[in-house]
C-alpha positions as CSV (number, residue, x, y, z in Angstrom):
1,P,-34.6,-43.1,15.4
2,D,-33.1,-41.7,12.1
3,L,-29.3,-42.5,11.4
4,T,-27.4,-39.1,9.7
5,G,-22.8,-38.3,9.7
6,H,-20.3,-38.1,7.9
7,E,-17.6,-40.5,6.8
8,K,-13.7,-38.7,5.8
9,F,-12.4,-40.4,2.7
10,V,-8.9,-39.6,0.2
11,L,-11.2,-38.6,-2.0
12,G,-13.6,-36.6,0.8
13,N,-16.1,-36.5,3.1
14,V,-19.1,-38.1,2.2
15,K,-22.7,-37.6,4.3
16,Y,-25.3,-39.9,4.7
17,N,-28.9,-39.9,6.1
18,I,-30.7,-43.2,7.3
19,S,-34.3,-42.8,7.9
20,R,-37.6,-45.0,8.1
21,I,-35.7,-47.6,9.5
22,H,-38.7,-50.1,9.8
23,V,-37.7,-53.8,11.4
24,T,-40.0,-56.1,9.4
25,A,-39.4,-59.3,10.0
26,V,-37.7,-61.3,13.1
27,E,-37.9,-65.2,13.1
28,L,-36.6,-67.0,16.6
29,P,-36.4,-70.4,16.2
30,S,-34.5,-71.2,18.8
31,A,-35.5,-69.1,22.4
32,S,-35.1,-70.4,25.8
33,I,-36.1,-69.4,29.6
34,S,-34.6,-71.1,32.7
35,L,-34.2,-69.8,36.1
36,L,-30.9,-69.7,37.7
37,P,-31.8,-69.8,41.5
38,G,-30.9,-67.8,43.6
39,S,-29.3,-65.5,40.7
40,G,-31.8,-64.9,38.0
41,I,-33.1,-65.7,34.4
42,K,-31.2,-66.8,31.8
43,L,-32.0,-66.4,28.0
44,V,-31.0,-67.9,24.9
45,I,-32.0,-67.2,21.2
46,G,-30.8,-69.4,18.5
47,N,-30.1,-69.0,15.3
48,A,-32.9,-66.0,14.8
49,S,-33.1,-62.9,12.2
50,L,-34.4,-59.9,11.4
51,T,-35.1,-57.7,8.4
52,I,-34.9,-54.1,8.6
53,N,-36.5,-51.7,5.7
54,M,-34.8,-47.9,5.3
55,N,-34.3,-44.7,3.0
56,W,-30.9,-43.6,2.6
57,N,-29.4,-41.5,1.1
58,I,-25.9,-39.9,0.7
59,R,-24.4,-36.8,-0.6
60,T,-20.6,-36.1,-1.9
61,W,-18.6,-33.0,-3.5
62,M,-19.0,-35.4,-7.0
63,F,-22.3,-36.6,-6.6
64,K,-25.5,-37.4,-4.6
65,D,-27.6,-40.4,-4.6
66,S,-30.7,-41.7,-2.5
67,G,-33.6,-44.6,-2.1
68,R,-34.6,-47.8,0.0
69,G,-32.6,-50.7,1.4
70,T,-33.0,-53.8,3.0
71,V,-31.1,-55.5,5.5
72,H,-31.6,-59.5,6.2
73,I,-29.2,-60.3,9.3
74,S,-29.0,-63.8,9.9
75,K,-27.6,-67.1,12.4
76,V,-28.4,-64.5,15.4
77,F,-27.3,-65.8,19.0
78,V,-27.9,-64.1,21.8
79,T,-27.4,-65.2,25.9
80,A,-28.1,-62.6,28.1
81,I,-28.5,-63.2,31.9
82,F,-31.1,-60.8,34.4
83,S,-30.4,-60.4,37.6
84,T,-33.7,-60.4,40.1
85,P,-32.8,-59.6,43.9
86,L,-35.8,-60.7,46.0
87,D,-36.6,-57.9,48.5
88,S,-39.9,-58.1,49.9
89,T,-39.2,-54.1,50.7
90,G,-40.3,-52.5,47.3
91,P,-40.7,-53.5,43.9
92,T,-39.1,-56.3,42.1
93,S,-36.5,-55.2,39.5
94,V,-34.6,-57.0,36.5
95,S,-31.7,-56.2,35.5
96,L,-29.3,-56.8,33.4
97,T,-26.5,-58.2,34.3
98,S,-24.3,-60.0,31.0
99,C,-25.3,-60.4,27.4
100,R,-23.6,-61.9,24.3
101,T,-24.4,-61.2,20.9
102,T,-23.1,-62.9,17.4
103,S,-23.8,-63.0,13.9
104,G,-23.5,-64.8,10.9
105,D,-24.6,-63.5,8.0
106,V,-25.6,-59.5,6.8
107,D,-26.7,-59.3,3.4
108,I,-27.4,-55.2,2.5
109,K,-29.6,-54.6,-0.7
110,L,-29.4,-51.2,-2.4
111,N,-32.1,-50.0,-4.5
112,G,-31.1,-46.4,-5.8
113,K,-31.0,-43.4,-8.1
114,T,-28.9,-41.0,-9.6
């Protein structure tokens, strides 16, 4: 979905809109899934990266600008634990018990016009 909002600064309000957000690349060089006996599944993703393209525009009382942007997030590490209760009376369910995510680098490139 698009992101729209405004921020207040000393010199006034900045209105922004980020639209046409598309994930264009995902790399998972290290991923593993293991069973946790009696409780569920553990997913570990290491050193992943993600690239996102988008349109952006900002407006203040003094100027407005818009353009295209690229965000590249790297050194992403995720550890997630899913519980899978075994119940023979109904369909199997999976729920997220815990999740920890860290990222190392974020590179943002904005191309715009005035």
